[in-house]
N, C-alpha and C positions, 0 to 999 in steps of 0.2 A: 685518502682518495680524493675527498671533496676538495682541498686545496689544489691537489695535482690537476683534477678536471678543470677547475676555475681558471688556473694557471694557462692550461692548453686553451681555453677558450678565449681567454684575454690575449694571449699571444697570437693566437691565428687571426683575431680582429685586427690587430696592430698591423700584422703582415700583410692582410689583406688590402688595408686601406693604403698602406704604403704603396703596394703594387698597383693599385687603381690610380693614385696620384702621380705615378711615373709613366705608366703606360696608357691610362686614360681608355677611352672607347674607339680609338683610332684604328686600333688594331685587334679587334676581337679575338680573333684566333691566338696571338700572342698573350692577349691578357688569360684566356682560359687555360692555356699551356702554363704560364707561371703560377696562376692559382693552384692549379692541380698538383703541380710539383711541390709547392710549400704546403700543401694540406697533406700531402703523402710523408714529407718530411715530418711534420708535426706530430702525424698518427704515431710515427716510429719513436718519436720522442716521448709522447704520452704513454705508449705500451712499456718502454723500457723503464720509466719511472715508477709505473704500477707493479712491474715484476720486481723491481728492486725494493719497493716498499713490501710486497707479498714476502719477499725472503728475509727481510728485516723482523716482520713479524713473526715468521716461522721460527727463526733463529732465537727470538725472546720467549717461544712458548716451550720453554724447558719441559713442562709436564708431560705435554703430548708427545715431545721427541724422546721422552724417557720410555713413554709406552710401547712407541714404536722399535726402542732400541738402538736409536741413531746417535752415533757420537760425531761431532763436529770436527773434520780434519783440515779445511782451509777454508777461508772467507775470500769472497769478491773474485771469483775465477770469471773471466770474461767469455762470452759466447755469442756468437755470430750467426744469424741465420738470415735468410732470404724471404721476405715475405711479399705478397701481392701490392703492398704499399712501398717496398724498398729494403734496404738491408738494415735490420734491427742487432743492435748491440746492447747487452746488458750484464750486469754482473750478479752471480749467485753463489751460493755457499756449497761446498763439497761435504758429504758425510759418508759414514760408514755404518753398516750394520752390525752391531755388537757380536751376533751370535754367527751369522753366515760369513762375515769379514768380506761382504759385498760392498761396493762403492756406489752413490747415488747422488743424483742432483734433485733434492725434492722439487724444487720450483719448476725443473724440465717436466717432470712427471706430472704437476698439477695443471700445466697448462698445455699438456699434449705435444711437447717437443721430443721426437724421436732421437734416441742416442746415435751421435756420429752423422746426422743428416745436418747438410748445408743449407737445404731448402724446405720450405713448409711442405705440409701434405697437400695443401690448395694448390701451390704452384706445381707440385708433383702432377696433380689431375691435370691440370692445363698443359703440361708439357705433354702428358699421355694423348689428351684429346687433340692436341694439335698435330702428333704424331701419326695420327690415322691419316692425314691428309700430305703432311709435309715431311720431308726427310728428317732424320733424327737430328742433323746439324740445324738445319732452318727450322725445327721447332724451338731448339735451344735460343737461337738468335730472336725468333718472335716473341718468346715470352719472357726471356730473362737477358735479352740483348748480349748473349754471349758468355754470360758468367758461368755456365756449366757446360760441359762437354757433351758430345753425342752420345757418348759411351753412357754418361749418366742418363740421359733420356731412355735409352735402351734398358738399363737397370731399372729405372722406374716402371717401364711397361712390363719387365718379368717379374716384378714385385707385386704385380696387380693379382688379386684373386680371381677366381673362375667368373668370367663375365657371360651372364645369360639373361635373356628378357623372360620375366615371369609371366605366366598365364593369367589372363583376366580372373577375377573372383566369379564374375557370373558367366556361365556357359551360353555361348552363342549358338544359335538354331539356324542350321543351313543345310539345304538338302545334297550340295555337292562341293567337293573342295578340289583345288587344283595344287599340286605338287610338282615344283622344278627341280630337276637335278643334273649338275653338270660340274667339271673341275677346271681349276685352273692350273696352268704348267708354269712353275717358277724355276728359277736356276739356284742352285746350291752354291756355297763357297767352295766346295770339294769339286765343282764342275758337273756334277750330276743334276738330273731335273728332278722336281718333286712336284706331286700332284696333291692340290688342296680342294677338296670337295665342298660343294657349295648346294644347300638344299633350302628351297623357298617354297612356303605354304601361302595361299591366297584364297580368297572367296569367289574370285572373278575377275572381271575387268571392267573398267567405266571409262568413259570419255570426259576428260578435264577440259579439253578446249580442241578447236578445230585440229584434226589430224594427230592428236596427241591423247594416248591412253594412259590409263593408271592402274595396278593391280590393287584390289581391293582388301585392306587389311593384312597386307603382306607381312609374313615373319620369316628372317632368313636363320639359318643353322648353318654354322661350319662344322667340319669333321677332320678327323684322322683317316687317312685312307688306309692304314694299318690296323685300325680298329673301326671299320665301318659300322659294324654290326652294333656297336654302342651309339653310333650316331643315328642310325635308324630307330634305335630304341627311344634315344632322346626325342625324337621327332613325332614318333608314335605318342609317347607320354604327354607331350604338348596337346595334341590333338584329342586325346582322352580327357585332357583338363579343361580345354578351352571350348570343346564344343559337345553338343549333346549327341551321343554316340547313337541313341534310339531314333533321332530325326534325320541322321546322316545317311544318305542312300548310296551315295558313290566317292571314292577318291579316285582322280584321275592323276596317274604318276608319268610325266612328261621326261623323256630322257633319250639319250643316244643308243642304248642296248648295251651298255658296259654292265658287266657281271656285277659289279658294285650297286648300279642303280636298280637293278633287277631284284636284289636282295630286299628292296623296300617293299615290294608286292607282298611278300610274305609277312613284314612288320608292321605295316599299316591297315587300318581296318577298311574292309570293303573296297580294296585297291584292285586297279588293273593298269598295266603299263601301256602306255601310247607313243610310238615313236616321235622323236622330235624330226620336224619337217627338214629343217636346215641340215642336219647331220645326214639322214638319208638321201637328200639331193647331192650331198657333195659326194656319197659313195657311188651313186648313180651316173653322175658325170662324169666323176673320175674313171669308171669302169666302160662308159660308152663314148668317150671322146675320142680313141682312136679309130672310130668307124664312122666317119662323116657320111651322110647320104644313105645309111641303112636303117634308118629310123628305130634303132633299137629303144631308145630313151622312150619313144611315146607308144611303143608296143608293150613295153613292160608296165607303164602307168596304167594302160588299158586292161592288162591282166590283172593288175592289182584292184582296179575298181570293180572287175568281174569276180573278184575274190577266186581267181584259177592260179593255184599255185603251180600246177603241172606245166601250164601254158608259159608262166614267168620262168620256172627252170628250163623251159624247153628253149626259149629264146636265149638265157644265158649259155646254154650247151650251144647253140648255133654261134654266139659270139666267140666262144672260145675256139670253136673251128675257124672262125676267120682271123684269129691272131697270128701274127707275123714274127712274134719274138718272145722270148721266155719272160720278159718283164710285163708285156700285156698279158700273157696267160696267168700269171700270178695275180696280177690286178683282178682279172675277171673272176677268177677261182675265189679271191677273196671276198669279192661281192656277192657271189653265190652262197657261201657260207653265212655272209651277213643277212643276206635275204631269207635263207632258209631258217636261221635262229631267230629272227625277228618276223616273221610272217605275220602272224596275229597283231603285233603291235603296229605294223606297217599299214595293215589293212583297216584297222580302226582308226588311224589318222587320216586316210583319203576317203573312206566311206562313210564315217559318222557325220551327219551335218551339224549335231550340236557339240561338237568336240572344239574346245577352245584352242586357238592358235597358240603355238610355244615360244617362249621368248628366253630360252636358256642361256645363249650366247649373249643376249643384251644384258641379263641379271650378272653374268660373270665379267662383263667389262664394267659394270656400273659398281659392283660391290667390290671385287678383287683386283682387276687387272690395273686401274689406275695407280694403285701403290704396291701391288706384288710384283707384275711382270711387264708392265707397258714400257718401263724405262730400265737400261741395263744396270742391273745390280745383282749382289750375290748375298744371299740369306743363310743362316744358319737353320738347320731343320726347326730347332726349337723356338727361333726367332719367328720365323713365317707363319708358323702355327699360331703363335701368340697375336701377331699382328692380323692375320686373318679372323681371329677371334675379336679383336678390338672393331675391325672394320665392321662386321655384321653386327655387334653390340651397337655402333653407331648409327648404322643404315636402319636398325630396328628402333631409333628414335631415342635412345640412351645415352647418357654422359657418364663417363667414369668419374666418381666422386672421392672424397677422401677416405669415406668408410669403406671403398674397396680394395685397398692395399692391406696385404697381409700384416698382421701384428705379430710381434715378438712376444715371447713368454713374458719379458719385464714388462711390455706396456699391457699385457693382458692382467699383471699382477699390480697395476698402479691404482686400484680403485680406491683405497684407504687416502692416499695423497690428494686424489682427485675429488674426494667427497669433503676432504679439509677446506679445499680452495672454494669450492661451492658454498659451503656454511660460512666461510669467512666473507666472502663478497655479499652473500645474503643479508649477513649482519649489517656492513656496510649501506647497503642500499635500504634498509629498513626505514632510515630517515630520509627523506628530500633533500636534495643538495640547495643550499642557501646561495641564491643569485643575487641577494641584496647587495652584494659588494659592489655591483656595477652601477646599481642607483646610486649610490655614495658619491662615485666619481663624478666630477663636474668638467665635462669633455666638451669644449666649444669648437666645432669644426668650420673651417674656413667656407664662406658662402658660395665660393666659385669652385670649390673641390669637387671632384668627380663623384664622390660619394654623396655630397650634400646635393648635387644636381639631379642623382638618381632618386634620392629621397623626395625631393620637391616634386619631380616629374611624376613618382609613384602617387604622391598625394592628390595632385591635379587629376590624374585618371581617375582615381577614386571617388572624388566629387562628380566627375561626369557622369560615371556608373550609377 
């Protein structure tokens, strides 16, 4: 290993000096690009040589191979895998377990290369993180320059385990929590629509600059509309873990009155439902629009401020009598049902002075719509749920890492080979690398070479300091 590392350092230095002499400092962008490219290439060469050396040493360790019951079947099989630094090619041996008759590449297991994978787990994580903002195809272009397909990006996303933000270790003390609930409507490949719920918890709102506010300690949760009970249980569990329940006095649940949103009142502690103003105003305007000059909208708002449901329903009945067609009548009847079913929530919205304003639509736009529904696209039901999970995870300030990918059974059982490689490299690193070979070389650089000019300039600056 020592010789390989020394050779790497030596070759890299020679190549860097050659690039400096050819490009110079006249084009620093091109210089940095050339140096970066060469460095990445040399890193791949270094890793390849280290892996092939590890393979040779494992082949010679016949005692350990006998303990594992491994029989050598074929030497020097070539493996190619894309790393963040470039494409890696190396040769390793092929073995078979004597008892189970299963085949294995020990070096692959030692260094964490997944069977049949053409890209490293770190690149997989980069692809998945990019796909939260870009399409699968654009993610592949951005990360691998199109070396992998958009289907590969999707497959990597689907292979990620459950993504959830963990609750803080220390419970926070707050008097009131705000919960916002709404759903995004996405298009499926079968032509149907699919609802993706979004629930957001925060401790309030603060002004970050003139005219711009921000939620305090916001945490988002995605859910499955088919199993919304489990989603609310997850949200409640987070609240119980993250906040001191004894100090918590009230939870305000902001939403449009949908049945799945009202379920949260039963699951969350000390919770009350408050009507989202945007959705109520939308229903109110739709119902009163056919009657200009009648002042119905103002009168209904005044009835709400007076907390007089009889007066509000009386005004709606008057609107019904004034309808001229069935469409208008159906719209008025729909509004009457909405008003009656959500009366207490609507009154809280308009009469409580300390109730925080709702921002459910803005949250849907920020977390979901940009990727799920704003542009014309068709999703599979499984795919849109996983993408919603990823978007929520990223908006919660988290990043997908290599550890988040599901492990196969073979990967979980590679601990013996992994421990072998760790011990081998620990033994190699017990002694420091001898760099004296560079001191023995007498290299006389040209006095007008770019490298010598840089060194001289650096020396003059040091003397000034």
